[in-house]
Structures are given as C-alpha cells and as structure tokens.
MARVOVO-282653 format. One record per atom (N, C-alpha, C): x, y, z; residue in one letter; residue number from 1; atom name. Coordinates in Angstrom, 1 decimal. Layout:
+--------+--------+--------+------+-----+------+
:     px :     py :     pz : type : seq : atom :
+--------+--------+--------+------+-----+------+
:      X :      Y :      Z :    A : NUM :   CA :
...
+--------+--------+--------+------+-----+------+
END
This chain:
+--------+--------+--------+------+-----+------+
:     px :     py :     pz : type : seq : atom :
+--------+--------+--------+------+-----+------+
:   -1.5 :  -46.7 :   -7.1 :    M :   1 :    N :
:   -0.5 :  -45.7 :   -7.6 :    M :   1 :   CA :
:   -0.1 :  -44.7 :   -6.5 :    M :   1 :    C :
:    1.2 :  -44.5 :   -6.4 :    I :   2 :    N :
:    1.7 :  -43.6 :   -5.4 :    I :   2 :   CA :
:    1.9 :  -42.2 :   -6.1 :    I :   2 :    C :
:    1.4 :  -41.2 :   -5.4 :    R :   3 :    N :
:    1.6 :  -39.9 :   -5.9 :    R :   3 :   CA :
:    2.6 :  -39.1 :   -5.1 :    R :   3 :    C :
:    3.5 :  -38.4 :   -5.8 :    D :   4 :    N :
:    4.5 :  -37.6 :   -5.1 :    D :   4 :   CA :
:    3.9 :  -36.4 :   -4.5 :    D :   4 :    C :
:    4.7 :  -35.7 :   -3.7 :    D :   5 :    N :
:    4.2 :  -34.5 :   -3.0 :    D :   5 :   CA :
:    3.8 :  -33.3 :   -4.0 :    D :   5 :    C :
:    4.2 :  -33.4 :   -5.2 :    K :   6 :    N :
:    3.8 :  -32.3 :   -6.1 :    K :   6 :   CA :
:    2.4 :  -32.4 :   -6.6 :    K :   6 :    C :
:    1.9 :  -33.6 :   -6.5 :    T :   7 :    N :
:    0.5 :  -33.9 :   -7.0 :    T :   7 :   CA :
:   -0.5 :  -34.3 :   -5.9 :    T :   7 :    C :
:    0.1 :  -34.5 :   -4.7 :    N :   8 :    N :
:   -0.8 :  -34.9 :   -3.6 :    N :   8 :   CA :
:   -1.2 :  -33.7 :   -2.7 :    N :   8 :    C :
:   -2.5 :  -33.3 :   -2.9 :    P :   9 :    N :
:   -2.9 :  -32.1 :   -2.2 :    P :   9 :   CA :
:   -2.8 :  -32.3 :   -0.6 :    P :   9 :    C :
:   -3.0 :  -33.5 :   -0.1 :    D :  10 :    N :
:   -2.9 :  -33.7 :    1.3 :    D :  10 :   CA :
:   -1.5 :  -33.4 :    1.8 :    D :  10 :    C :
:   -0.5 :  -33.8 :    1.1 :    L :  11 :    N :
:    0.9 :  -33.5 :    1.5 :    L :  11 :   CA :
:    1.1 :  -32.0 :    1.4 :    L :  11 :    C :
:    0.6 :  -31.3 :    0.4 :    W :  12 :    N :
:    0.8 :  -29.9 :    0.3 :    W :  12 :   CA :
:    0.1 :  -29.2 :    1.4 :    W :  12 :    C :
:   -1.1 :  -29.6 :    1.8 :    D :  13 :    N :
:   -1.8 :  -29.0 :    2.9 :    D :  13 :   CA :
:   -1.0 :  -29.2 :    4.2 :    D :  13 :    C :
:   -0.4 :  -30.4 :    4.4 :    E :  14 :    N :
:    0.4 :  -30.7 :    5.6 :    E :  14 :   CA :
:    1.6 :  -29.8 :    5.6 :    E :  14 :    C :
:    2.3 :  -29.6 :    4.5 :    K :  15 :    N :
:    3.5 :  -28.8 :    4.4 :    K :  15 :   CA :
:    3.2 :  -27.3 :    4.6 :    K :  15 :    C :
:    2.1 :  -26.9 :    4.0 :    A :  16 :    N :
:    1.6 :  -25.5 :    4.2 :    A :  16 :   CA :
:    1.3 :  -25.2 :    5.7 :    A :  16 :    C :
:    0.6 :  -26.2 :    6.3 :    S :  17 :    N :
:    0.3 :  -26.0 :    7.7 :    S :  17 :   CA :
:    1.5 :  -25.9 :    8.6 :    S :  17 :    C :
:    2.5 :  -26.7 :    8.3 :    K :  18 :    N :
:    3.8 :  -26.7 :    9.1 :    K :  18 :   CA :
:    4.5 :  -25.3 :    8.9 :    K :  18 :    C :
:    4.5 :  -24.9 :    7.6 :    M :  19 :    N :
:    5.2 :  -23.6 :    7.3 :    M :  19 :   CA :
:    4.5 :  -22.4 :    8.0 :    M :  19 :    C :
:    3.2 :  -22.5 :    8.0 :    L :  20 :    N :
:    2.4 :  -21.4 :    8.6 :    L :  20 :   CA :
:    2.6 :  -21.4 :   10.1 :    L :  20 :    C :
:    2.7 :  -22.6 :   10.7 :    E :  21 :    N :
:    2.9 :  -22.7 :   12.1 :    E :  21 :   CA :
:    4.3 :  -22.1 :   12.5 :    E :  21 :    C :
:    5.3 :  -22.4 :   11.6 :    Q :  22 :    N :
:    6.6 :  -21.8 :   11.8 :    Q :  22 :   CA :
:    6.6 :  -20.3 :   11.8 :    Q :  22 :    C :
:    5.9 :  -19.7 :   10.8 :    V :  23 :    N :
:    5.7 :  -18.3 :   10.7 :    V :  23 :   CA :
:    5.1 :  -17.7 :   12.0 :    V :  23 :    C :
:    4.0 :  -18.3 :   12.4 :    R :  24 :    N :
:    3.3 :  -17.8 :   13.6 :    R :  24 :   CA :
:    4.1 :  -17.9 :   14.8 :    R :  24 :    C :
:    5.0 :  -18.8 :   14.9 :    N :  25 :    N :
:    5.9 :  -19.0 :   16.1 :    N :  25 :   CA :
:    7.2 :  -18.3 :   16.0 :    N :  25 :    C :
:    7.5 :  -17.7 :   14.9 :    S :  26 :    N :
:    8.8 :  -17.1 :   14.7 :    S :  26 :   CA :
:    9.0 :  -15.8 :   15.5 :    S :  26 :    C :
:   10.2 :  -15.6 :   16.0 :    P :  27 :    N :
:   10.4 :  -14.4 :   16.9 :    P :  27 :   CA :
:   10.5 :  -13.2 :   16.0 :    P :  27 :    C :
:   10.3 :  -12.0 :   16.6 :    P :  28 :    N :
:   10.5 :  -10.8 :   15.9 :    P :  28 :   CA :
:   12.0 :  -10.5 :   15.6 :    P :  28 :    C :
:   12.4 :   -9.6 :   14.8 :    P :  29 :    N :
:   13.8 :   -9.3 :   14.6 :    P :  29 :   CA :
:   14.5 :   -8.9 :   15.9 :    P :  29 :    C :
:   15.8 :   -9.0 :   15.9 :    S :  30 :    N :
:   16.5 :   -8.6 :   17.1 :    S :  30 :   CA :
:   16.3 :   -7.2 :   17.4 :    S :  30 :    C :
:   16.6 :   -6.8 :   18.7 :    L :  31 :    N :
:   16.5 :   -5.4 :   19.1 :    L :  31 :   CA :
:   17.4 :   -4.5 :   18.3 :    L :  31 :    C :
:   18.6 :   -4.9 :   17.9 :    G :  32 :    N :
:   19.4 :   -4.1 :   17.1 :    G :  32 :   CA :
:   18.8 :   -3.9 :   15.7 :    G :  32 :    C :
:   18.2 :   -4.9 :   15.1 :    Q :  33 :    N :
:   17.6 :   -4.8 :   13.8 :    Q :  33 :   CA :
:   16.4 :   -3.9 :   13.9 :    Q :  33 :    C :
:   15.6 :   -4.0 :   15.0 :    M :  34 :    N :
:   14.4 :   -3.2 :   15.1 :    M :  34 :   CA :
:   14.9 :   -1.7 :   15.3 :    M :  34 :    C :
:   16.0 :   -1.5 :   15.9 :    A :  35 :    N :
:   16.5 :   -0.1 :   16.1 :    A :  35 :   CA :
:   16.9 :    0.5 :   14.7 :    A :  35 :    C :
:   17.5 :   -0.3 :   13.9 :    V :  36 :    N :
:   17.9 :    0.1 :   12.5 :    V :  36 :   CA :
:   16.6 :    0.4 :   11.7 :    V :  36 :    C :
:   15.7 :   -0.5 :   11.8 :    N :  37 :    N :
:   14.4 :   -0.3 :   11.1 :    N :  37 :   CA :
:   13.7 :    1.0 :   11.5 :    N :  37 :    C :
:   13.7 :    1.2 :   12.9 :    F :  38 :    N :
:   13.1 :    2.4 :   13.4 :    F :  38 :   CA :
:   13.8 :    3.7 :   12.9 :    F :  38 :    C :
:   15.1 :    3.7 :   13.0 :    A :  39 :    N :
:   15.9 :    4.8 :   12.6 :    A :  39 :   CA :
:   15.6 :    5.1 :   11.1 :    A :  39 :    C :
:   15.6 :    4.1 :   10.3 :    T :  40 :    N :
:   15.3 :    4.3 :    8.9 :    T :  40 :   CA :
:   14.0 :    4.9 :    8.6 :    T :  40 :    C :
:   13.0 :    4.4 :    9.3 :    S :  41 :    N :
:   11.6 :    4.9 :    9.2 :    S :  41 :   CA :
:   11.5 :    6.3 :    9.6 :    S :  41 :    C :
:   12.1 :    6.6 :   10.7 :    M :  42 :    N :
:   12.1 :    8.0 :   11.3 :    M :  42 :   CA :
:   12.8 :    9.0 :   10.3 :    M :  42 :    C :
:   13.9 :    8.6 :    9.8 :    S :  43 :    N :
:   14.7 :    9.4 :    8.8 :    S :  43 :   CA :
:   13.8 :    9.7 :    7.6 :    S :  43 :    C :
:   13.2 :    8.6 :    7.0 :    Q :  44 :    N :
:   12.3 :    8.8 :    5.9 :    Q :  44 :   CA :
:   11.2 :    9.7 :    6.2 :    Q :  44 :    C :
:   10.6 :    9.5 :    7.3 :    W :  45 :    N :
:    9.4 :   10.4 :    7.8 :    W :  45 :   CA :
:    9.8 :   11.8 :    7.9 :    W :  45 :    C :
:   11.0 :   12.1 :    8.5 :    A :  46 :    N :
:   11.5 :   13.4 :    8.7 :    A :  46 :   CA :
:   11.8 :   14.1 :    7.4 :    A :  46 :    C :
:   12.4 :   13.3 :    6.5 :    S :  47 :    N :
:   12.8 :   13.9 :    5.2 :    S :  47 :   CA :
:   11.6 :   14.3 :    4.3 :    S :  47 :    C :
:   10.4 :   13.8 :    4.7 :    K :  48 :    N :
:    9.2 :   14.2 :    3.9 :    K :  48 :   CA :
:    8.3 :   15.1 :    4.7 :    K :  48 :    C :
:    8.8 :   15.7 :    5.8 :    G :  49 :    N :
:    8.1 :   16.7 :    6.5 :    G :  49 :   CA :
:    7.2 :   16.2 :    7.6 :    G :  49 :    C :
:    7.4 :   15.0 :    8.1 :    F :  50 :    N :
:    6.7 :   14.4 :    9.2 :    F :  50 :   CA :
:    5.2 :   14.3 :    8.9 :    F :  50 :    C :
:    4.9 :   13.9 :    7.7 :    K :  51 :    N :
:    3.5 :   13.7 :    7.2 :    K :  51 :   CA :
:    2.9 :   12.5 :    7.8 :    K :  51 :    C :
:    1.7 :   12.7 :    8.3 :    M :  52 :    N :
:    0.9 :   11.5 :    8.9 :    M :  52 :   CA :
:    0.0 :   10.9 :    7.8 :    M :  52 :    C :
:   -0.2 :    9.6 :    7.9 :    A :  53 :    N :
:   -1.1 :    9.0 :    6.9 :    A :  53 :   CA :
:   -2.5 :    9.4 :    7.2 :    A :  53 :    C :
:   -3.3 :    9.4 :    6.1 :    T :  54 :    N :
:   -4.7 :    9.7 :    6.3 :    T :  54 :   CA :
:   -5.4 :    8.6 :    7.0 :    T :  54 :    C :
:   -6.6 :    8.9 :    7.6 :    E :  55 :    N :
:   -7.4 :    8.0 :    8.3 :    E :  55 :   CA :
:   -7.7 :    6.8 :    7.4 :    E :  55 :    C :
:   -8.1 :    7.0 :    6.2 :    K :  56 :    N :
:   -8.4 :    6.0 :    5.2 :    K :  56 :   CA :
:   -7.2 :    5.0 :    5.1 :    K :  56 :    C :
:   -6.0 :    5.6 :    4.9 :    T :  57 :    N :
:   -4.8 :    4.8 :    4.7 :    T :  57 :   CA :
:   -4.5 :    4.0 :    6.0 :    T :  57 :    C :
:   -4.6 :    4.6 :    7.1 :    R :  58 :    N :
:   -4.4 :    3.8 :    8.4 :    R :  58 :   CA :
:   -5.3 :    2.7 :    8.5 :    R :  58 :    C :
:   -6.6 :    2.9 :    8.2 :    K :  59 :    N :
:   -7.6 :    1.8 :    8.3 :    K :  59 :   CA :
:   -7.3 :    0.7 :    7.4 :    K :  59 :    C :
:   -6.9 :    1.0 :    6.1 :    E :  60 :    N :
:   -6.6 :    0.0 :    5.1 :    E :  60 :   CA :
:   -5.3 :   -0.8 :    5.5 :    E :  60 :    C :
:   -4.3 :   -0.1 :    6.0 :    R :  61 :    N :
:   -3.1 :   -0.7 :    6.5 :    R :  61 :   CA :
:   -3.4 :   -1.7 :    7.6 :    R :  61 :    C :
:   -4.2 :   -1.2 :    8.6 :    F :  62 :    N :
:   -4.5 :   -2.0 :    9.8 :    F :  62 :   CA :
:   -5.3 :   -3.3 :    9.3 :    F :  62 :    C :
:   -6.2 :   -3.1 :    8.4 :    A :  63 :    N :
:   -7.0 :   -4.3 :    8.0 :    A :  63 :   CA :
:   -6.1 :   -5.3 :    7.3 :    A :  63 :    C :
:   -5.2 :   -4.8 :    6.5 :    T :  64 :    N :
:   -4.2 :   -5.7 :    5.8 :    T :  64 :   CA :
:   -3.4 :   -6.4 :    6.8 :    T :  64 :    C :
:   -2.8 :   -5.7 :    7.8 :    C :  65 :    N :
:   -1.9 :   -6.3 :    8.8 :    C :  65 :   CA :
:   -2.7 :   -7.3 :    9.6 :    C :  65 :    C :
:   -3.9 :   -7.1 :    9.9 :    E :  66 :    N :
:   -4.7 :   -8.0 :   10.8 :    E :  66 :   CA :
:   -4.8 :   -9.4 :   10.1 :    E :  66 :    C :
:   -4.8 :   -9.4 :    8.8 :    K :  67 :    N :
:   -5.0 :  -10.7 :    8.1 :    K :  67 :   CA :
:   -3.6 :  -11.4 :    7.8 :    K :  67 :    C :
:   -2.5 :  -10.7 :    8.1 :    C :  68 :    N :
:   -1.2 :  -11.2 :    7.8 :    C :  68 :   CA :
:   -0.7 :  -12.2 :    8.9 :    C :  68 :    C :
:   -0.1 :  -13.3 :    8.5 :    D :  69 :    N :
:    0.5 :  -14.2 :    9.5 :    D :  69 :   CA :
:    1.6 :  -13.7 :   10.3 :    D :  69 :    C :
:    2.3 :  -12.6 :    9.8 :    F :  70 :    N :
:    3.4 :  -12.1 :   10.5 :    F :  70 :   CA :
:    2.9 :  -11.0 :   11.6 :    F :  70 :    C :
:    1.7 :  -10.7 :   11.6 :    W :  71 :    N :
:    1.1 :   -9.7 :   12.6 :    W :  71 :   CA :
:    0.7 :  -10.3 :   13.9 :    W :  71 :    C :
:    1.2 :   -9.8 :   15.0 :    K :  72 :    N :
:    0.9 :  -10.3 :   16.3 :    K :  72 :   CA :
:    0.2 :   -9.2 :   17.0 :    K :  72 :    C :
:   -1.2 :   -9.2 :   17.1 :    P :  73 :    N :
:   -1.9 :   -8.1 :   17.6 :    P :  73 :   CA :
:   -1.7 :   -7.8 :   19.1 :    P :  73 :    C :
:   -1.3 :   -8.8 :   19.9 :    K :  74 :    N :
:   -1.2 :   -8.6 :   21.3 :    K :  74 :   CA :
:    0.2 :   -8.0 :   21.7 :    K :  74 :    C :
:    1.2 :   -8.1 :   20.8 :    N :  75 :    N :
:    2.5 :   -7.6 :   21.2 :    N :  75 :   CA :
:    2.5 :   -6.1 :   21.3 :    N :  75 :    C :
:    3.5 :   -5.5 :   21.9 :    F :  76 :    N :
:    3.7 :   -4.1 :   22.1 :    F :  76 :   CA :
:    2.5 :   -3.5 :   22.9 :    F :  76 :    C :
:    2.1 :   -4.2 :   24.0 :    G :  77 :    N :
:    1.0 :   -3.7 :   24.8 :    G :  77 :   CA :
:   -0.3 :   -3.6 :   24.1 :    G :  77 :    C :
:   -0.5 :   -4.4 :   23.1 :    G :  78 :    N :
:   -1.8 :   -4.4 :   22.4 :    G :  78 :   CA :
:   -1.8 :   -3.5 :   21.2 :    G :  78 :    C :
:   -0.7 :   -2.9 :   20.9 :    M :  79 :    N :
:   -0.6 :   -2.1 :   19.7 :    M :  79 :   CA :
:   -0.3 :   -3.0 :   18.4 :    M :  79 :    C :
:    0.2 :   -4.2 :   18.7 :    G :  80 :    N :
:    0.5 :   -5.1 :   17.6 :    G :  80 :   CA :
:    2.0 :   -5.0 :   17.2 :    G :  80 :    C :
:    2.5 :   -6.0 :   16.5 :    Q :  81 :    N :
:    3.8 :   -6.0 :   16.1 :    Q :  81 :   CA :
:    4.0 :   -6.9 :   14.8 :    Q :  81 :    C :
:    4.7 :   -6.4 :   13.9 :    C :  82 :    N :
:    5.1 :   -7.1 :   12.7 :    C :  82 :   CA :
:    6.3 :   -8.0 :   13.0 :    C :  82 :    C :
:    6.2 :   -9.3 :   12.7 :    L :  83 :    N :
:    7.4 :  -10.1 :   12.9 :    L :  83 :   CA :
:    8.4 :  -10.0 :   11.8 :    L :  83 :    C :
:    8.1 :   -9.3 :   10.8 :    K :  84 :    N :
:    9.1 :   -9.2 :    9.7 :    K :  84 :   CA :
:   10.1 :   -8.0 :   10.0 :    K :  84 :    C :
:    9.5 :   -6.8 :   10.3 :    C :  85 :    N :
:   10.3 :   -5.7 :   10.6 :    C :  85 :   CA :
:   10.4 :   -5.3 :   12.0 :    C :  85 :    C :
:    9.5 :   -5.9 :   12.8 :    G :  86 :    N :
:    9.5 :   -5.6 :   14.3 :    G :  86 :   CA :
:    8.7 :   -4.3 :   14.7 :    G :  86 :    C :
:    8.1 :   -3.7 :   13.7 :    C :  87 :    N :
:    7.4 :   -2.4 :   14.0 :    C :  87 :   CA :
:    6.2 :   -2.7 :   14.8 :    C :  87 :    C :
:    5.7 :   -1.6 :   15.5 :    S :  88 :    N :
:    4.4 :   -1.7 :   16.2 :    S :  88 :   CA :
:    3.4 :   -1.1 :   15.2 :    S :  88 :    C :
:    2.2 :   -1.1 :   15.7 :    G :  89 :    N :
:    1.1 :   -0.5 :   14.9 :    G :  89 :   CA :
:    1.3 :    1.0 :   14.7 :    G :  89 :    C :
:    2.2 :    1.7 :   15.4 :    A :  90 :    N :
:    2.4 :    3.1 :   15.2 :    A :  90 :   CA :
:    3.0 :    3.4 :   13.8 :    A :  90 :    C :
:    3.6 :    2.4 :   13.2 :    K :  91 :    N :
:    4.2 :    2.6 :   11.9 :    K :  91 :   CA :
:    3.1 :    2.9 :   10.8 :    K :  91 :    C :
:    1.9 :    2.4 :   11.1 :    M :  92 :    N :
:    0.8 :    2.6 :   10.1 :    M :  92 :   CA :
:    0.4 :    4.0 :   10.1 :    M :  92 :    C :
:    0.8 :    4.8 :   11.0 :    H :  93 :    N :
:    0.4 :    6.2 :   11.1 :    H :  93 :   CA :
:    1.3 :    7.1 :   10.3 :    H :  93 :    C :
:    2.4 :    6.7 :    9.8 :    L :  94 :    N :
:    3.4 :    7.5 :    9.1 :    L :  94 :   CA :
:    3.1 :    7.4 :    7.6 :    L :  94 :    C :
:    3.0 :    8.5 :    6.9 :    A :  95 :    N :
:    2.7 :    8.5 :    5.5 :    A :  95 :   CA :
:    3.8 :    7.9 :    4.7 :    A :  95 :    C :
:    5.0 :    7.9 :    5.2 :    T :  96 :    N :
:    6.2 :    7.4 :    4.4 :    T :  96 :   CA :
:    6.4 :    5.9 :    4.7 :    T :  96 :    C :
:    5.7 :    5.3 :    5.6 :    S :  97 :    N :
:    6.0 :    3.9 :    5.9 :    S :  97 :   CA :
:    5.5 :    2.9 :    4.9 :    S :  97 :    C :
:    6.1 :    1.8 :    4.8 :    S :  98 :    N :
:    5.6 :    0.7 :    3.9 :    S :  98 :   CA :
:    5.8 :   -0.6 :    4.5 :    S :  98 :    C :
:    5.0 :   -1.6 :    4.1 :    C :  99 :    N :
:    5.1 :   -3.0 :    4.6 :    C :  99 :   CA :
:    6.4 :   -3.6 :    4.1 :    C :  99 :    C :
:    7.2 :   -4.3 :    5.0 :    P : 100 :    N :
:    8.4 :   -4.9 :    4.6 :    P : 100 :   CA :
:    8.2 :   -6.1 :    3.6 :    P : 100 :    C :
:    7.0 :   -6.6 :    3.4 :    I : 101 :    N :
:    6.8 :   -7.7 :    2.5 :    I : 101 :   CA :
:    5.9 :   -7.2 :    1.4 :    I : 101 :    C :
:    5.7 :   -5.9 :    1.2 :    G : 102 :    N :
:    5.0 :   -5.3 :    0.1 :    G : 102 :   CA :
:    3.5 :   -5.4 :    0.1 :    G : 102 :    C :
:    2.9 :   -5.6 :    1.3 :    K : 103 :    N :
:    1.4 :   -5.7 :    1.3 :    K : 103 :   CA :
:    0.8 :   -4.3 :    1.3 :    K : 103 :    C :
:    1.5 :   -3.2 :    1.7 :    W : 104 :    N :
:    1.0 :   -1.9 :    1.5 :    W : 104 :   CA :
:    2.2 :   -0.9 :    1.4 :    W : 104 :    C :
:    2.0 :    0.1 :    0.7 :    G : 105 :    N :
:    3.1 :    1.1 :    0.4 :    G : 105 :   CA :
:    2.9 :    2.4 :    1.1 :    G : 105 :    C :
:    3.9 :    3.3 :    0.9 :    S : 106 :    N :
:    3.8 :    4.6 :    1.5 :    S : 106 :   CA :
:    2.8 :    5.4 :    0.7 :    S : 106 :    C :
:    2.2 :    6.4 :    1.4 :    E : 107 :    N :
:    1.3 :    7.3 :    0.7 :    E : 107 :   CA :
:    2.1 :    8.1 :   -0.4 :    E : 107 :    C :
:    3.3 :    8.3 :   -0.1 :    E : 108 :    N :
:    4.2 :    9.1 :   -1.1 :    E : 108 :   CA :
:    4.3 :    8.3 :   -2.4 :    E : 108 :    C :
:    4.5 :    7.0 :   -2.3 :    L : 109 :    N :
:    4.7 :    6.1 :   -3.4 :    L : 109 :   CA :
:    3.3 :    5.9 :   -4.1 :    L : 109 :    C :
:    2.3 :    5.8 :   -3.3 :    D : 110 :    N :
:    0.9 :    5.5 :   -3.9 :    D : 110 :   CA :
:    0.5 :    6.7 :   -4.8 :    D : 110 :    C :
:    1.0 :    7.9 :   -4.5 :    K : 111 :    N :
:    0.6 :    9.1 :   -5.3 :    K : 111 :   CA :
:    1.3 :    9.2 :   -6.6 :    K : 111 :    C :
:    2.4 :    8.5 :   -6.7 :    S : 112 :    N :
:    3.2 :    8.5 :   -7.9 :    S : 112 :   CA :
:    2.6 :    7.8 :   -9.1 :    S : 112 :    C :
+--------+--------+--------+------+-----+------+
END
C-alpha cells in the first residue's frame, strides 16, 4: 500500500527538515526594512517614556529567542539577530518591544 505525504511521517519529517533548513539559512530583512523596524521601535519606546524592560523580562525574552529558529546568536558582533525583524539583542531591553512572530510581547501589553 502506498501512503501519501499526509499520512507518511517520514515524508513529513523530510519536508519539515527542509523547511527548517530554509529558515536557518534565510537572510535578515533588508537594511531599509531594518531601519523602518528600528525607527518604529524607537518611536514606540519614546512615546512610553523610554522605559526599560525588567531583568526578569529580559531573561525570559532571551531564553525564548535562543530557542527560536529565526535567532542567530553570532550576528551583530555576538549580540544576536532576529531574522524576522532584523533586530539585535538590544531590542529585548526595551519595555515596549515585542517579538515579530508573537513569541513575547511588550511589558506594556503584558500588564493589560
């Protein structure tokens, strides 16, 4: 009996591996898009009074990013880089920042 790819776990594993490899090898956003993302983050941060994230929040964010396939820890001189938004690890320090794929939110939203 021939099984299609919907029921064959080996094919799913192979497809998932290929997709994961594509994610790992994908380039970060363009310099222009990173500039837009940076300006947006800075504007949000300024509008809320330049609040810094708590140490607990920073550690939780970092732990989450370390497990993410979009996180490249060696980029930005060892600060790390998200391949979705292009941010460095510095973004984790801003209370108003959030993950572009929803893995963590801003402290402002978390308090609501």
